[in-house]
RODO-2510 file (C-alpha; in nm, 4 decimals, decimal comma):
residues 228
     n   res          X          Y          Z
     1     m    -1,0888    -1,9921    -0,0603
     2     v    -1,0826    -2,3077     0,1396
     3     p    -1,4911    -2,3274     0,2828
     4     i    -1,4934    -2,2904     0,6309
     5     d    -1,6644    -2,6483     0,7236
     6     s    -1,3798    -2,7746     0,9352
     7     a    -1,3475    -2,5788     1,2410
     8     h    -1,0232    -2,6255     1,4790
     9     s    -1,1197    -2,8128     1,7654
    10     d    -1,1731    -2,6557     2,0836
    11     s    -0,8476    -2,7494     2,1870
    12     e    -0,6663    -2,6335     1,9003
    13     n    -0,7753    -2,2871     1,9167
    14     p    -0,5730    -2,2403     2,2245
    15     r    -0,2536    -2,3309     2,1366
    16     l    -0,3495    -2,1430     1,8149
    17     l    -0,3792    -1,8602     2,0304
    18     d    -0,1131    -1,8913     2,2317
    19     a     0,1566    -1,9925     1,9193
    20     l     0,0599    -1,6659     1,7728
    21     a     0,2377    -1,4686     2,0708
    22     a     0,5444    -1,7398     2,1260
    23     g     0,8590    -1,4883     2,1246
    24     n     1,0315    -1,7674     1,8464
    25     s     0,9012    -1,6362     1,5029
    26     s     0,9203    -1,9296     1,3284
    27     t     0,6330    -2,0721     1,6210
    28     r     0,4259    -1,7646     1,5087
    29     l     0,4245    -1,8010     1,1392
    30     k     0,3210    -2,1834     1,1489
    31     a     0,0355    -2,0525     1,3815
    32     a    -0,0667    -1,8075     1,0498
    33     l     0,0151    -2,0905     0,8385
    34     a    -0,2178    -2,3461     1,0001
    35     i    -0,5151    -2,0657     1,0540
    36     g    -0,5079    -2,0100     0,6891
    37     s    -0,4941    -2,3264     0,6314
    38     r    -0,8472    -2,4448     0,8412
    39     p    -1,0036    -2,0766     0,8213
    40     e    -1,2905    -2,0001     1,1079
    41     p    -1,4363    -1,6106     1,1831
    42     g    -1,3464    -1,7021     1,5509
    43     f    -0,9886    -1,6006     1,4304
    44     v    -1,0327    -1,2750     1,2939
    45     d    -1,0189    -1,0420     1,5629
    46     v    -0,7208    -1,1997     1,6410
    47     l    -0,5786    -1,2353     1,3554
    48     v    -0,6709    -0,7999     1,3172
    49     a    -0,4883    -0,7405     1,6757
    50     r    -0,1727    -0,9077     1,5315
    51     c    -0,0845    -0,7698     1,2334
    52     a    -0,0726    -0,4981     1,4251
    53     i     0,1809    -0,5656     1,6934
    54     e     0,3724    -0,8176     1,5084
    55     p     0,7281    -0,7332     1,4112
    56     d     0,8496    -1,0143     1,1982
    57     f     0,7688    -0,9354     0,7957
    58     f     0,7128    -1,2042     0,7109
    59     v     0,4521    -1,3476     1,0324
    60     r     0,2567    -1,0526     0,9150
    61     d     0,1860    -1,1359     0,5403
    62     m     0,1089    -1,4937     0,6868
    63     l    -0,2007    -1,3199     0,8816
    64     t    -0,2958    -1,1504     0,6237
    65     w    -0,2898    -1,4305     0,4118
    66     a    -0,4480    -1,5899     0,6538
    67     l    -0,6884    -1,2482     0,6637
    68     t    -0,7379    -1,3341     0,2955
    69     r    -0,8932    -1,6487     0,3575
    70     l    -1,1512    -1,5626     0,5669
    71     p    -1,4972    -1,3802     0,3912
    72     a    -1,4667    -1,0145     0,3039
    73     e    -1,7553    -0,9668     0,4245
    74     i    -1,6408    -1,0054     0,7901
    75     t    -1,2420    -0,9080     0,7899
    76     v    -1,2960    -0,5537     0,5729
    77     p    -1,5332    -0,4284     0,8531
    78     k    -1,2502    -0,4989     1,1246
    79     l    -0,9449    -0,4010     0,8892
    80     r    -1,1570    -0,0543     0,7902
    81     a    -1,2114    -0,0115     1,1952
    82     e    -0,7670    -0,0828     1,2074
    83     l    -0,7431     0,2639     0,9716
    84     r    -0,8488     0,4752     1,2978
    85     s    -0,5619     0,3249     1,5243
    86     a    -0,3559     0,5498     1,6663
    87     r    -0,0522     0,2412     1,6077
    88     a     0,1032     0,3148     1,2745
    89     q     0,1582    -0,0364     1,2223
    90     a    -0,2030    -0,1409     1,2559
    91     r    -0,3004     0,0887     0,9678
    92     s    -0,0584     0,0334     0,7418
    93     q    -0,0920    -0,3371     0,7597
    94     a    -0,4459    -0,3180     0,7455
    95     l    -0,4127    -0,1118     0,4872
    96     h    -0,1729    -0,3960     0,2583
    97     t    -0,4159    -0,6854     0,3684
    98     l    -0,7435    -0,4401     0,1901
    99     s    -0,5000    -0,4433    -0,1006
   100     k    -0,4696    -0,8318    -0,0946
   101     i    -0,8187    -0,9076    -0,0303
   102     g    -0,9307    -0,6618    -0,3371
   103     d    -1,2642    -0,5408    -0,1995
   104     r    -1,3711    -0,2182    -0,3400
   105     s    -1,6049    -0,1270    -0,0814
   106     a    -1,3085    -0,0476     0,1376
   107     w    -1,2218     0,2109    -0,0797
   108     p    -1,4275     0,4652     0,0711
   109     a    -1,2133     0,3985     0,3294
   110     i    -0,8682     0,4840     0,1984
   111     t    -0,9537     0,8624     0,3105
   112     p    -0,7165     1,1842     0,2311
   113     s    -0,5843     1,1636     0,6002
   114     l    -0,3941     0,8397     0,5162
   115     l    -0,2678     0,9164     0,1861
   116     h    -0,1259     1,2263     0,3408
   117     d    -0,0010     1,0071     0,6403
   118     t     0,2493     1,1593     0,8455
   119     d     0,4028     0,8173     0,8733
   120     d     0,5377     0,7193     0,5533
   121     e     0,5169     0,3542     0,5578
   122     v     0,1387     0,4261     0,5788
   123     a     0,1716     0,6340     0,3427
   124     r     0,2868     0,4378     0,0749
   125     t     0,0777     0,1527     0,1545
   126     a    -0,2274     0,3785     0,1725
   127     w    -0,1255     0,4917    -0,2168
   128     r    -0,0282     0,1104    -0,3186
   129     a    -0,4229     0,0396    -0,1390
   130     a    -0,5556     0,3173    -0,3127
   131     v    -0,4646     0,1817    -0,6862
   132     v    -0,5803    -0,1170    -0,5947
   133     l    -0,9517    -0,0600    -0,4959
   134     v    -1,0025     0,2692    -0,6793
   135     p    -1,2990     0,2667    -0,8861
   136     d    -1,1819     0,3969    -1,3028
   137     e    -1,4240     0,7020    -1,2294
   138     e    -1,2065     0,8364    -0,9483
   139     k    -0,9141     0,7385    -1,0640
   140     g    -0,8185     1,1000    -1,2076
   141     a    -0,9134     1,2399    -0,8754
   142     l    -0,6747     1,0006    -0,6728
   143     a    -0,4120     1,0555    -0,9652
   144     a    -0,4279     1,4573    -0,8989
   145     e    -0,4038     1,3951    -0,4689
   146     l    -0,1133     1,2180    -0,4740
   147     a     0,0696     1,4586    -0,7174
   148     t     0,0065     1,6427    -0,3821
   149     q     0,3410     1,3923    -0,2395
   150     f     0,5655     1,4703    -0,5497
   151     g     0,9363     1,5653    -0,3087
   152     r     0,8026     1,3982    -0,0248
   153     g     1,0779     1,1296     0,1901
   154     d     1,3347     0,9306     0,0891
   155     r     1,4070     0,7352    -0,2826
   156     q     1,1808     0,4724    -0,1146
   157     v     0,9007     0,6270    -0,0600
   158     r     0,9132     0,8755    -0,4197
   159     l     0,9948     0,5361    -0,5653
   160     s     0,6688     0,4041    -0,4484
   161     l     0,4967     0,7383    -0,5271
   162     s     0,6089     0,7272    -0,8999
   163     r     0,5053     0,3316    -0,8867
   164     a     0,1479     0,3994    -0,7529
   165     l     0,1080     0,7234    -0,9999
   166     a     0,2382     0,5229    -1,3105
   167     a    -0,0087     0,2350    -1,2402
   168     l    -0,2942     0,4797    -1,2861
   169     g    -0,1934     0,4831    -1,6223
   170     d    -0,2694     0,7681    -1,8921
   171     v    -0,5244     0,9674    -1,6934
   172     v    -0,2430     1,1160    -1,4769
   173     e    -0,0486     1,2535    -1,7848
   174     p    -0,1720     1,6081    -1,7743
   175     i    -0,1449     1,5736    -1,4186
   176     l     0,2738     1,4756    -1,4300
   177     r     0,2747     1,7928    -1,6594
   178     t     0,1668     2,0176    -1,4860
   179     a     0,3582     1,9045    -1,1594
   180     m     0,6805     1,9459    -1,3766
   181     a     0,5983     2,3134    -1,4222
   182     h     0,6115     2,3634    -1,0611
   183     h     0,7914     2,6212    -0,8859
   184     d     0,9602     2,3433    -0,6301
   185     p     1,2631     2,2036    -0,8269
   186     t     1,2210     1,8486    -0,5956
   187     v     0,8656     1,8243    -0,6952
   188     r     0,9568     1,8862    -1,1165
   189     a     1,2436     1,6438    -1,1149
   190     h     0,9909     1,3703    -0,9170
   191     a     0,7043     1,4262    -1,1468
   192     g     0,9563     1,4281    -1,4741
   193     a     1,0947     1,0578    -1,3438
   194     t     0,7343     0,9470    -1,2817
   195     e     0,6424     1,0407    -1,6212
   196     r     0,9313     0,8347    -1,7463
   197     l     0,8391     0,5612    -1,4946
   198     l     0,4674     0,5340    -1,6741
   199     h     0,6120     0,5299    -2,0707
   200     d     0,9170     0,3357    -2,0247
   201     p     0,8366     0,0843    -1,7038
   202     d     1,1347    -0,0533    -1,7123
   203     a     1,3060     0,2569    -1,6624
   204     g     1,5641     0,2497    -1,3798
   205     f     1,4519     0,4918    -1,1086
   206     d     1,7184     0,5791    -1,0046
   207     l     1,8151     0,7237    -1,3856
   208     a     1,5027     0,9013    -1,4369
   209     v     1,5397     1,1557    -1,1799
   210     d     1,8647     1,1553    -1,2594
   211     e     1,7497     1,2778    -1,6111
   212     a     1,4497     1,4524    -1,4873
   213     t     1,7539     1,6392    -1,2417
   214     r     1,9407     1,7348    -1,5385
   215     v     1,6524     1,9014    -1,7160
   216     v     1,5351     2,1067    -1,4380
   217     a     1,9148     2,2024    -1,4023
   218     l     1,9272     2,2831    -1,8051
   219     g     1,6452     2,5064    -1,7716
   220     p     1,2753     2,5827    -1,9412
   221     h     1,4480     2,5724    -2,3135
   222     r     1,5430     2,2070    -2,1976
   223     e     1,2752     2,1075    -2,0478
   224     e     1,0632     2,2211    -2,4026
   225     t     1,2713     2,0204    -2,6055
   226     s     1,3572     1,7765    -2,3735
   227     e     1,2691     1,4334    -2,4951
   228     c     1,2473     1,2398    -2,1451
***
């Protein structure tokens, strides 16, 4: 991290603050880069607030980078507070930034309500953040919580869930076996595709889903004998 010993001049700060709210996304991107290049705590509130409303993906990513340049003891409490925001983007961007900071003191803030958030983007980001921040001794409980989301959403949502579970490692195997015996064929297929990704990270997700769906369609005997 760059030492916070070269603060922006008093005249420069208002200019950068104005640039963060400029109509041109390139101007906002350059402002976030400038702030991150010479970080100072006085910008943290503005950066966090801008994350909640910034429409451009690349600018949001630069805002996150700028926040990671500041000490975690300053940024993490601000970001944890954002997790209670009514604005979905505020929650998702705070989760994303917490995962990039990687400070495990934030783990208790990754609540079941975030993992089950009704907004798919918030939930997906919560899954990714949880996998980064979870203590080793709580990985099994996290895997069980994530498994309740099998069958949720479109392809991107399901792929995000499968990747999160696969990232937890072997601890997920008994949970996957249980899910693969679920009464809902969609849940069984999703769990089967996740198991395939766990053992073969290079496997295409669509192919894994197709294979799992075929196993489900062919019935219990085929499920018992399949190697997939």
